[in-house]
N, C-alpha and C positions, 0 to 999 in steps of 0.2 A: 501492499497499498503505501509505503515512505516514498516510493523511485515512478509507483506513478504520479502518487502524488509533485511530486517534484518537476515531472515533467508536464501535468497542468499546470502549474506555477511561474512554467519560464514563459505561456504565453501570456500573463497577469503585467509585466509594462507595455508589450505592445500595443493590447485591448484600452490602456490607459494611458499609455501614450495619443491614444484616435481617438484619446475624449469620454470614453464612456470608463464606470466601478468594475472589474474585473469580481467578480462570483464564482467559487469554489463553495460545493458542498458542505466540503469537508468542513472547513474552514466554523462551520456554524456546528456542524453534525457533532464534533469529532470533543470541542469541550463542554455540549449540550452531554453529553454518552457518558462521561466523565462524569461529572457534576452530580448523572442522578445513580453516580454508582456504578458502573459499571466495568469488566474489566478490560473493557476493550473489544473492535470490531465481531470477536469471536462470541460475546458473552448476548444471551438471548435477549439481552435489552435491546442492545442495535437494529433490530426487526424492526421496531418500536423508533428507529428517533431516524436513523440513517437516509432509507429511501423515502422516506416524508417529510426529511427536514426538508430535501430537493424537492416534490411536491409543490412544496409551502414557497419556496423562493422561487418557482418557476411563476407563484402570481405575483413577482412583480418585475418579471426579468424582465425588457424589451425584446432579448434576441440570444441563441445561443451557438456558443461555440460549439461540435459537434469533433476532435480530433480522433486523428487514427488512431487505431487499434479494436479490439475487441473489448469491449465492456459495455454488460446485460445493465448497468447503470445507468451506460453513459447512450445505453438503448433507448432506456424509458425514459428518458429525461428529451431526447427527440422529438417520442410517441407524442408527450403530455404535449409539447411544446404543437408539434406539428399542429394538433387535434386543438390548440390554442390560438394556430392562427398565430404563434409567434413565428420571427425567423430565425432558422439553422443556417449559420456559417458552417460552411469548411472547411478551412483557412482563416488564415490573421484576412490576408490580402484583399477577404470580401466585403469586412467589418468595416461600414463608412467610419471616414475618420483615415483609415492609415495611409491613405496617401502611397499605397505602394501599390504597383500593376504587376497583378496576379501572374506569379510564379516566382516571385523573387526575394519571397521569403522564405 
């Protein structure tokens, strides 16, 4: 999970630089899980916190960036975003304000 989170966080600065506020569900879910007394993401309580946090955050997001790689959680986020009509980007260059021509990042 740490390696995956680090990979997600690599997109934070380019998104911020483009004029947006990046949000990763784990930034919210992990402290909630920890303060709920869970022993980590394998704790049974995680099911009540991890995906529900992402679902709640999606109620406040303007877009979703889906990075390459297998992830059931990310696929679920994309499905929710599309159901709600939220744009889904598959590359940083697609994000409004990025100023990068396609394929340059």
